Each structure stands twice: as C-alpha cells, then as structure tokens.
N, CA, C and O atoms as a Tripos MOL2 file, in Angstrom:
@<TRIPOS>MOLECULE
protein
  228   227    57     0     0
PROTEIN
NO_CHARGES

@<TRIPOS>ATOM
      1 N          16.4640   39.4710  154.5820 N.3       1 MET1
      2 CA         16.7170   38.7430  155.7510 C.3       1 MET1
      3 C          17.5680   37.0280  155.2060 C.2       1 MET1
      4 O          17.0780   36.3940  154.2720 O.2       1 MET1
      5 N          17.9030   36.8920  155.4050 N.am      2 VAL2
      6 CA         19.1990   36.0470  155.1380 C.3       2 VAL2
      7 C          19.6810   35.1620  156.8440 C.2       2 VAL2
      8 O          20.4620   35.7200  157.6150 O.2       2 VAL2
      9 N          19.1520   33.9880  157.1190 N.am      3 LEU3
     10 CA         19.6840   33.2110  158.6550 C.3       3 LEU3
     11 C          20.1790   32.0980  158.0750 C.2       3 LEU3
     12 O          19.9950   31.3080  157.1490 O.2       3 LEU3
     13 N          21.2350   32.4760  159.4450 N.am      4 PRO4
     14 CA         22.1500   31.4760  159.2260 C.3       4 PRO4
     15 C          21.8380   29.6290  158.7470 C.2       4 PRO4
     16 O          20.6960   29.1820  158.8600 O.2       4 PRO4
     17 N          22.9070   28.8000  158.2730 N.am      5 LEU5
     18 CA         21.6650   27.5430  157.9160 C.3       5 LEU5
     19 C          22.3530   26.6970  159.8810 C.2       5 LEU5
     20 O          22.7800   25.5590  160.0760 O.2       5 LEU5
     21 N          22.2490   27.3480  160.4670 N.am      6 VAL6
     22 CA         22.4850   27.1280  161.9390 C.3       6 VAL6
     23 C          21.1990   26.7800  162.0860 C.2       6 VAL6
     24 O          20.9430   25.5810  162.2000 O.2       6 VAL6
     25 N          19.9610   27.9150  162.1180 N.am      7 ASP7
     26 CA         18.8740   28.6910  162.0430 C.3       7 ASP7
     27 C          17.6090   27.5650  161.5980 C.2       7 ASP7
     28 O          16.6680   27.2900  162.3430 O.2       7 ASP7
     29 N          17.7520   27.1700  160.6480 N.am      8 GLU8
     30 CA         16.8480   26.7410  159.3930 C.3       8 GLU8
     31 C          16.5310   25.9440  159.5900 C.2       8 GLU8
     32 O          16.5010   25.6540  158.3940 O.2       8 GLU8
     33 N          15.8980   24.4260  160.3940 N.am      9 ASN9
     34 CA         15.1310   23.3660  161.2300 C.3       9 ASN9
     35 C          14.8520   24.0810  162.0800 C.2       9 ASN9
     36 O          14.3900   23.1160  162.6880 O.2       9 ASN9
     37 N          14.5730   25.3730  163.1460 N.am     10 LYS10
     38 CA         14.4050   25.5150  163.6020 C.3      10 LYS10
     39 C          12.6010   26.7170  163.7340 C.2      10 LYS10
     40 O          12.3630   27.7070  163.0410 O.2      10 LYS10
     41 N          11.9740   26.3010  164.4930 N.am     11 PRO11
     42 CA          9.9970   26.4650  164.0860 C.3      11 PRO11
     43 C          10.4500   28.2590  164.0700 C.2      11 PRO11
     44 O          11.5230   28.7140  164.4660 O.2      11 PRO11
     45 N           9.3690   28.9930  163.5350 N.am     12 LYS12
     46 CA         10.0990   30.4420  163.5870 C.3      12 LYS12
     47 C           8.6710   31.0190  164.2510 C.2      12 LYS12
     48 O           8.1300   30.0940  164.8570 O.2      12 LYS12
     49 N           8.1010   31.9260  164.3060 N.am     13 CYS13
     50 CA          6.6140   32.1630  164.9680 C.3      13 CYS13
     51 C           6.3180   33.1580  163.4380 C.2      13 CYS13
     52 O           7.2100   32.9750  162.6100 O.2      13 CYS13
     53 N           5.6890   33.7220  163.1820 N.am     14 TYR14
     54 CA          5.1830   34.0270  161.5580 C.3      14 TYR14
     55 C           5.0670   35.0560  162.1790 C.2      14 TYR14
     56 O           5.3460   35.8230  161.2580 O.2      14 TYR14
     57 N           4.8020   35.9400  163.3360 N.am     15 LEU15
     58 CA          3.9370   36.6150  163.4870 C.3      15 LEU15
     59 C           4.8160   37.9600  164.1730 C.2      15 LEU15
     60 O           4.5110   39.1490  164.0900 O.2      15 LEU15
     61 N           6.6460   37.0150  165.2510 N.am     16 CYS16
     62 CA          7.4070   37.8780  164.9660 C.3      16 CYS16
     63 C           8.9110   37.9690  164.7120 C.2      16 CYS16
     64 O           9.7410   38.8760  164.6430 O.2      16 CYS16
     65 N           8.9050   36.7100  164.6070 N.am     17 HIS17
     66 CA         10.1170   36.0290  164.2680 C.3      17 HIS17
     67 C          11.1620   35.7340  164.6960 C.2      17 HIS17
     68 O          12.3350   35.8260  164.3360 O.2      17 HIS17
     69 N          10.2990   35.1350  166.0210 N.am     18 GLU18
     70 CA         11.4170   34.7110  167.4810 C.3      18 GLU18
     71 C          11.5000   33.2520  166.5630 C.2      18 GLU18
     72 O          10.6720   32.7760  165.7870 O.2      18 GLU18
     73 N          12.7570   32.7880  166.9550 N.am     19 GLY19
     74 CA         12.6260   31.5770  166.2870 C.3      19 GLY19
     75 C          12.8790   30.7970  167.9450 C.2      19 GLY19
     76 O          13.1100   31.4400  168.9700 O.2      19 GLY19
     77 N          12.7470   29.0900  167.8470 N.am     20 PHE20
     78 CA         12.8000   28.4830  169.4940 C.3      20 PHE20
     79 C          13.3580   26.9230  169.0310 C.2      20 PHE20
     80 O          13.8270   26.4650  167.9890 O.2      20 PHE20
     81 N          13.1130   26.4890  170.0860 N.am     21 GLU21
     82 CA         13.8830   25.3850  169.8710 C.3      21 GLU21
     83 C          12.8730   24.4660  169.4680 C.2      21 GLU21
     84 O          12.8010   24.4670  168.2390 O.2      21 GLU21
     85 N          12.1630   23.7800  169.9310 N.am     22 ASN22
     86 CA         11.2260   23.2180  169.1010 C.3      22 ASN22
     87 C           9.3790   23.6980  168.8530 C.2      22 ASN22
     88 O           9.3540   24.8460  169.2960 O.2      22 ASN22
     89 N           8.5060   23.4890  168.5650 N.am     23 ILE23
     90 CA          7.2830   23.5250  167.9920 C.3      23 ILE23
     91 C           6.3990   23.5160  169.3190 C.2      23 ILE23
     92 O           5.2230   23.8690  169.2350 O.2      23 ILE23
     93 N           7.0570   23.0340  170.8090 N.am     24 GLU24
     94 CA          6.4380   22.9820  172.0000 C.3      24 GLU24
     95 C           6.5520   24.7430  171.6340 C.2      24 GLU24
     96 O           5.8150   25.6150  171.1740 O.2      24 GLU24
     97 N           7.4890   24.6620  171.9830 N.am     25 LYS25
     98 CA          7.9760   26.0100  172.4020 C.3      25 LYS25
     99 C           6.8040   26.7620  171.7770 C.2      25 LYS25
    100 O           5.7600   27.2160  172.2450 O.2      25 LYS25
    101 N           7.2710   26.7390  170.7140 N.am     26 LEU26
    102 CA          6.6360   28.4090  169.3160 C.3      26 LEU26
    103 C           4.9740   27.7790  169.4290 C.2      26 LEU26
    104 O           4.3820   28.6490  168.7900 O.2      26 LEU26
    105 N           3.9740   26.8470  169.8400 N.am     27 ARG27
    106 CA          2.8880   26.5470  170.8190 C.3      27 ARG27
    107 C           2.6750   27.7940  171.4460 C.2      27 ARG27
    108 O           2.4480   28.9470  171.0770 O.2      27 ARG27
    109 N           2.8340   27.1430  172.6010 N.am     28 GLU28
    110 CA          3.2100   27.2800  173.7170 C.3      28 GLU28
    111 C           3.2770   29.1100  173.8000 C.2      28 GLU28
    112 O           2.8580   29.5920  174.8530 O.2      28 GLU28
    113 N           3.8150   30.1370  172.6680 N.am     29 HIS29
    114 CA          4.8660   31.2830  172.7150 C.3      29 HIS29
    115 C           3.4220   31.9570  171.9170 C.2      29 HIS29
    116 O           2.9920   33.0710  172.2190 O.2      29 HIS29
    117 N           2.6900   30.9490  170.7150 N.am     30 GLN30
    118 CA          1.6880   31.8840  170.1550 C.3      30 GLN30
    119 C           0.6890   32.2360  171.2230 C.2      30 GLN30
    120 O           0.0790   33.3040  171.2730 O.2      30 GLN30
    121 N           0.5780   31.2310  172.0790 N.am     31 LYS31
    122 CA         -0.5350   30.8890  173.1290 C.3      31 LYS31
    123 C          -0.0880   32.3090  173.8230 C.2      31 LYS31
    124 O          -0.4840   33.3340  173.2680 O.2      31 LYS31
    125 N           0.5270   32.3970  174.7310 N.am     32 LEU32
    126 CA          0.5530   33.5070  175.6200 C.3      32 LEU32
    127 C           0.2410   34.6350  174.8380 C.2      32 LEU32
    128 O          -0.8650   35.1770  174.8380 O.2      32 LEU32
    129 N           1.5820   35.1260  173.9170 N.am     33 LYS33
    130 CA          2.5040   36.5400  173.9720 C.3      33 LYS33
    131 C           1.2290   37.0230  172.6780 C.2      33 LYS33
    132 O           0.7620   38.1630  172.6670 O.2      33 LYS33
    133 N           0.8060   35.9410  171.6520 N.am     34 HIS34
    134 CA         -0.4240   36.1330  170.3180 C.3      34 HIS34
    135 C          -1.8550   35.4080  170.2200 C.2      34 HIS34
    136 O          -2.6280   35.0840  169.3190 O.2      34 HIS34
    137 N          -1.8040   35.3320  171.5110 N.am     35 GLY35
    138 CA         -3.5290   34.6660  171.1250 C.3      35 GLY35
    139 C          -4.1650   35.0550  171.3190 C.2      35 GLY35
    140 O          -5.1330   34.4430  171.7700 O.2      35 GLY35
    141 N          -4.1860   36.5890  171.1290 N.am     36 ASP36
    142 CA         -6.0100   36.5800  170.6140 C.3      36 ASP36
    143 C          -6.1090   37.2340  168.5640 C.2      36 ASP36
    144 O          -6.9760   37.8390  167.9330 O.2      36 ASP36
    145 N          -4.5370   36.6010  168.1460 N.am     37 ILE37
    146 CA         -4.3960   37.8340  167.3630 C.3      37 ILE37
    147 C          -4.9640   35.8550  166.0460 C.2      37 ILE37
    148 O          -5.2980   35.6790  164.8740 O.2      37 ILE37
    149 N          -4.7480   34.9990  167.1910 N.am     38 ILE38
    150 CA         -4.3290   33.2280  166.6710 C.3      38 ILE38
    151 C          -5.8240   33.0020  167.0340 C.2      38 ILE38
    152 O          -6.5210   32.3040  166.2970 O.2      38 ILE38
    153 N          -6.1690   33.3950  167.8010 N.am     39 GLU39
    154 CA         -7.3530   32.9410  168.0570 C.3      39 GLU39
    155 C          -8.8260   34.0630  167.3410 C.2      39 GLU39
    156 O         -10.0160   33.8090  167.5280 O.2      39 GLU39
    157 N          -8.3730   35.0740  166.6640 N.am     40 SER40
    158 CA         -9.6960   36.1510  165.7250 C.3      40 SER40
    159 C          -9.1190   34.9820  163.7320 C.2      40 SER40
    160 O          -9.8260   34.7690  162.7480 O.2      40 SER40
    161 N          -8.4480   34.7950  163.8550 N.am     41 ASP41
    162 CA         -7.4200   34.2380  162.2820 C.3      41 ASP41
    163 C          -7.8650   32.9320  162.0540 C.2      41 ASP41
    164 O          -7.6610   32.3930  160.9670 O.2      41 ASP41
    165 N          -9.0000   31.8390  163.8150 N.am     42 GLU42
    166 CA         -9.4470   30.6730  163.4120 C.3      42 GLU42
    167 C         -10.9190   31.4100  163.5610 C.2      42 GLU42
    168 O         -11.8470   31.1460  162.7970 O.2      42 GLU42
    169 N         -11.0150   32.3160  164.5840 N.am     43 LYS43
    170 CA        -12.1560   32.1820  163.8920 C.3      43 LYS43
    171 C         -13.2720   32.9620  162.0380 C.2      43 LYS43
    172 O         -14.3250   32.5970  161.5150 O.2      43 LYS43
    173 N         -12.4450   33.8730  161.7550 N.am     44 GLN44
    174 CA        -12.7660   33.3040  159.9820 C.3      44 GLN44
    175 C         -12.0420   32.4350  159.2280 C.2      44 GLN44
    176 O         -11.9610   32.5280  158.0030 O.2      44 GLN44
    177 N         -11.3920   31.4090  160.0280 N.am     45 THR45
    178 CA        -11.3700   30.2620  158.9270 C.3      45 THR45
    179 C         -12.6000   29.5390  159.0550 C.2      45 THR45
    180 O         -13.1360   29.0660  158.0520 O.2      45 THR45
    181 N         -12.9750   29.4410  159.9220 N.am     46 MET46
    182 CA        -14.0250   28.4000  160.2770 C.3      46 MET46
    183 C         -15.7330   29.1370  160.1520 C.2      46 MET46
    184 O         -16.7820   28.9200  160.7590 O.2      46 MET46
    185 N         -15.2310   30.3270  158.7530 N.am     47 ARG47
    186 CA        -16.6860   30.0240  158.6060 C.3      47 ARG47
    187 C         -17.7580   29.6510  156.7810 C.2      47 ARG47
    188 O         -17.3030   29.4900  155.6490 O.2      47 ARG47
    189 N         -18.6760   29.6460  157.0920 N.am     48 GLU48
    190 CA        -19.7610   28.7270  156.1430 C.3      48 GLU48
    191 C         -19.9920   29.5120  154.6820 C.2      48 GLU48
    192 O         -19.7350   30.6990  154.4810 O.2      48 GLU48
    193 N         -20.4610   28.6990  153.8470 N.am     49 PRO49
    194 CA        -20.7870   29.1580  152.4160 C.3      49 PRO49
    195 C         -21.0930   30.2960  152.8920 C.2      49 PRO49
    196 O         -21.0620   30.3980  154.1180 O.2      49 PRO49
    197 N         -21.4640   31.4410  152.1060 N.am     50 ALA50
    198 CA        -22.1410   31.9500  151.8570 C.3      50 ALA50
    199 C         -23.4160   31.8690  150.9670 C.2      50 ALA50
    200 O         -23.3160   31.1940  149.9430 O.2      50 ALA50
    201 N         -24.7500   32.5540  151.2690 N.am     51 PRO51
    202 CA        -25.6860   32.3960  150.5240 C.3      51 PRO51
    203 C         -25.7970   32.5940  148.6190 C.2      51 PRO51
    204 O         -25.7000   33.7650  148.2510 O.2      51 PRO51
    205 N         -25.8860   32.1000  148.0950 N.am     52 GLY52
    206 CA        -26.0370   31.9930  146.6960 C.3      52 GLY52
    207 C         -23.9590   31.1900  146.0540 C.2      52 GLY52
    208 O         -23.4040   31.2070  144.9550 O.2      52 GLY52
    209 N         -23.6230   30.7770  147.0860 N.am     53 ASP53
    210 CA        -21.8360   30.0140  146.9950 C.3      53 ASP53
    211 C         -22.7630   28.7320  145.7440 C.2      53 ASP53
    212 O         -23.9070   28.3500  145.4980 O.2      53 ASP53
    213 N         -20.8120   28.4080  145.1100 N.am     54 VAL54
    214 CA        -21.6360   27.6390  144.1560 C.3      54 VAL54
    215 C         -20.7420   26.5550  144.2650 C.2      54 VAL54
    216 O         -19.5800   26.8160  143.9510 O.2      54 VAL54
    217 N         -21.0360   25.1710  144.7050 N.am     55 THR55
    218 CA        -20.2890   23.7990  145.1650 C.3      55 THR55
    219 C         -19.6090   22.9870  143.8060 C.2      55 THR55
    220 O         -20.2590   22.7740  142.7820 O.2      55 THR55
    221 N         -18.5090   22.6710  143.9520 N.am     56 VAL56
    222 CA        -17.6660   22.1460  142.5420 C.3      56 VAL56
    223 C         -17.6570   20.9540  142.3910 C.2      56 VAL56
    224 O         -16.5200   20.5430  142.1620 O.2      56 VAL56
    225 N         -18.8640   19.7350  142.4250 N.am     57 PHE57
    226 CA        -17.8470   18.8600  142.9240 C.3      57 PHE57
    227 C         -17.0770   17.9510  141.5430 C.2      57 PHE57
    228 O         -16.1740   17.1440  141.7630 O.2      57 PHE57
@<TRIPOS>BOND
     1     1     2 1
     2     2     3 1
     3     3     4 2
     4     3     5 am
     5     5     6 1
     6     6     7 1
     7     7     8 2
     8     7     9 am
     9     9    10 1
    10    10    11 1
    11    11    12 2
    12    11    13 am
    13    13    14 1
    14    14    15 1
    15    15    16 2
    16    15    17 am
    17    17    18 1
    18    18    19 1
    19    19    20 2
    20    19    21 am
    21    21    22 1
    22    22    23 1
    23    23    24 2
    24    23    25 am
    25    25    26 1
    26    26    27 1
    27    27    28 2
    28    27    29 am
    29    29    30 1
    30    30    31 1
    31    31    32 2
    32    31    33 am
    33    33    34 1
    34    34    35 1
    35    35    36 2
    36    35    37 am
    37    37    38 1
    38    38    39 1
    39    39    40 2
    40    39    41 am
    41    41    42 1
    42    42    43 1
    43    43    44 2
    44    43    45 am
    45    45    46 1
    46    46    47 1
    47    47    48 2
    48    47    49 am
    49    49    50 1
    50    50    51 1
    51    51    52 2
    52    51    53 am
    53    53    54 1
    54    54    55 1
    55    55    56 2
    56    55    57 am
    57    57    58 1
    58    58    59 1
    59    59    60 2
    60    59    61 am
    61    61    62 1
    62    62    63 1
    63    63    64 2
    64    63    65 am
    65    65    66 1
    66    66    67 1
    67    67    68 2
    68    67    69 am
    69    69    70 1
    70    70    71 1
    71    71    72 2
    72    71    73 am
    73    73    74 1
    74    74    75 1
    75    75    76 2
    76    75    77 am
    77    77    78 1
    78    78    79 1
    79    79    80 2
    80    79    81 am
    81    81    82 1
    82    82    83 1
    83    83    84 2
    84    83    85 am
    85    85    86 1
    86    86    87 1
    87    87    88 2
    88    87    89 am
    89    89    90 1
    90    90    91 1
    91    91    92 2
    92    91    93 am
    93    93    94 1
    94    94    95 1
    95    95    96 2
    96    95    97 am
    97    97    98 1
    98    98    99 1
    99    99   100 2
   100    99   101 am
   101   101   102 1
   102   102   103 1
   103   103   104 2
   104   103   105 am
   105   105   106 1
   106   106   107 1
   107   107   108 2
   108   107   109 am
   109   109   110 1
   110   110   111 1
   111   111   112 2
   112   111   113 am
   113   113   114 1
   114   114   115 1
   115   115   116 2
   116   115   117 am
   117   117   118 1
   118   118   119 1
   119   119   120 2
   120   119   121 am
   121   121   122 1
   122   122   123 1
   123   123   124 2
   124   123   125 am
   125   125   126 1
   126   126   127 1
   127   127   128 2
   128   127   129 am
   129   129   130 1
   130   130   131 1
   131   131   132 2
   132   131   133 am
   133   133   134 1
   134   134   135 1
   135   135   136 2
   136   135   137 am
   137   137   138 1
   138   138   139 1
   139   139   140 2
   140   139   141 am
   141   141   142 1
   142   142   143 1
   143   143   144 2
   144   143   145 am
   145   145   146 1
   146   146   147 1
   147   147   148 2
   148   147   149 am
   149   149   150 1
   150   150   151 1
   151   151   152 2
   152   151   153 am
   153   153   154 1
   154   154   155 1
   155   155   156 2
   156   155   157 am
   157   157   158 1
   158   158   159 1
   159   159   160 2
   160   159   161 am
   161   161   162 1
   162   162   163 1
   163   163   164 2
   164   163   165 am
   165   165   166 1
   166   166   167 1
   167   167   168 2
   168   167   169 am
   169   169   170 1
   170   170   171 1
   171   171   172 2
   172   171   173 am
   173   173   174 1
   174   174   175 1
   175   175   176 2
   176   175   177 am
   177   177   178 1
   178   178   179 1
   179   179   180 2
   180   179   181 am
   181   181   182 1
   182   182   183 1
   183   183   184 2
   184   183   185 am
   185   185   186 1
   186   186   187 1
   187   187   188 2
   188   187   189 am
   189   189   190 1
   190   190   191 1
   191   191   192 2
   192   191   193 am
   193   193   194 1
   194   194   195 1
   195   195   196 2
   196   195   197 am
   197   197   198 1
   198   198   199 1
   199   199   200 2
   200   199   201 am
   201   201   202 1
   202   202   203 1
   203   203   204 2
   204   203   205 am
   205   205   206 1
   206   206   207 1
   207   207   208 2
   208   207   209 am
   209   209   210 1
   210   210   211 1
   211   211   212 2
   212   211   213 am
   213   213   214 1
   214   214   215 1
   215   215   216 2
   216   215   217 am
   217   217   218 1
   218   218   219 1
   219   219   220 2
   220   219   221 am
   221   221   222 1
   222   222   223 1
   223   223   224 2
   224   223   225 am
   225   225   226 1
   226   226   227 1
   227   227   228 2
@<TRIPOS>SUBSTRUCTURE
     1 MET1         2 RESIDUE 1 A MET
     2 VAL2         6 RESIDUE 1 A VAL
     3 LEU3        10 RESIDUE 1 A LEU
     4 PRO4        14 RESIDUE 1 A PRO
     5 LEU5        18 RESIDUE 1 A LEU
     6 VAL6        22 RESIDUE 1 A VAL
     7 ASP7        26 RESIDUE 1 A ASP
     8 GLU8        30 RESIDUE 1 A GLU
     9 ASN9        34 RESIDUE 1 A ASN
    10 LYS10       38 RESIDUE 1 A LYS
    11 PRO11       42 RESIDUE 1 A PRO
    12 LYS12       46 RESIDUE 1 A LYS
    13 CYS13       50 RESIDUE 1 A CYS
    14 TYR14       54 RESIDUE 1 A TYR
    15 LEU15       58 RESIDUE 1 A LEU
    16 CYS16       62 RESIDUE 1 A CYS
    17 HIS17       66 RESIDUE 1 A HIS
    18 GLU18       70 RESIDUE 1 A GLU
    19 GLY19       74 RESIDUE 1 A GLY
    20 PHE20       78 RESIDUE 1 A PHE
    21 GLU21       82 RESIDUE 1 A GLU
    22 ASN22       86 RESIDUE 1 A ASN
    23 ILE23       90 RESIDUE 1 A ILE
    24 GLU24       94 RESIDUE 1 A GLU
    25 LYS25       98 RESIDUE 1 A LYS
    26 LEU26      102 RESIDUE 1 A LEU
    27 ARG27      106 RESIDUE 1 A ARG
    28 GLU28      110 RESIDUE 1 A GLU
    29 HIS29      114 RESIDUE 1 A HIS
    30 GLN30      118 RESIDUE 1 A GLN
    31 LYS31      122 RESIDUE 1 A LYS
    32 LEU32      126 RESIDUE 1 A LEU
    33 LYS33      130 RESIDUE 1 A LYS
    34 HIS34      134 RESIDUE 1 A HIS
    35 GLY35      138 RESIDUE 1 A GLY
    36 ASP36      142 RESIDUE 1 A ASP
    37 ILE37      146 RESIDUE 1 A ILE
    38 ILE38      150 RESIDUE 1 A ILE
    39 GLU39      154 RESIDUE 1 A GLU
    40 SER40      158 RESIDUE 1 A SER
    41 ASP41      162 RESIDUE 1 A ASP
    42 GLU42      166 RESIDUE 1 A GLU
    43 LYS43      170 RESIDUE 1 A LYS
    44 GLN44      174 RESIDUE 1 A GLN
    45 THR45      178 RESIDUE 1 A THR
    46 MET46      182 RESIDUE 1 A MET
    47 ARG47      186 RESIDUE 1 A ARG
    48 GLU48      190 RESIDUE 1 A GLU
    49 PRO49      194 RESIDUE 1 A PRO
    50 ALA50      198 RESIDUE 1 A ALA
    51 PRO51      202 RESIDUE 1 A PRO
    52 GLY52      206 RESIDUE 1 A GLY
    53 ASP53      210 RESIDUE 1 A ASP
    54 VAL54      214 RESIDUE 1 A VAL
    55 THR55      218 RESIDUE 1 A THR
    56 VAL56      222 RESIDUE 1 A VAL
    57 PHE57      226 RESIDUE 1 A PHE
C-alpha cells in the first residue's frame, strides 16, 4: 500500500492502519478501540526469565 506524501508524517495505528493528526489522538484511539489487545501485549512483554535461562554479561 502506497501512502500519499501528505500522510507520511502522521502517526498511524499499527492494528487498523487508521491515520491520526497527532500522537495524542493515536494513543486515545488505541486505548478506546484496542485496549484489550494493547493490555494483553503489555503483559506478555513483562515476563521474567524462565528457569535455566542464561544471562550473558
């Protein structure tokens, strides 16, 4: 999909590909429309190391 050059600098939702005027409106949209998906994704990224994982220094 090719976007016009006019929309290149506007933030875009990575879930529904809808464009917004600024980042605040994008955050509000994601919280209202995709809140459950964003919340479950954050829980997955906050995992601890599994037993037996090796830490490299």
